[in-house]
C-alpha angles and dihedrals in degrees: 000000000000125000093259092059092046091052092050092048092048091048091051092047091049092048091050092047092050091047091054099036132047119246109249091237091053091047091050091049090052090050090049090052091049091048091049090050092051091046090051091050089050091050090050091052091048091050092049090048091051091048091051091048091049092049090051090051090051091050092049092047092049091049091048090051091049091048090050092050091048091050092049090049091050091048091051091049091050091048090050090050091050090050091049091049091050090052091049091050090051091049092049092049091049093057 
């Protein structure tokens, strides 16, 4: 066989091989795409987790503030009752 025939046969063999098998660079690019997709999904989950945690913190802070206001209101009511009782005792002593 002469060189021309060998080149044609090699070219055909290479074309057939490439048609049936992925080029390593293409395969690596597909793996990179898959890895990037998985990383993005992981980032999404991390972001959602952080958002849920932040929302929970806001809820807890709001509840703590409500509890504090309720406690202050109760303390003021108790103080007012004590003051009223003192005044009544003074009035009873004065009679």
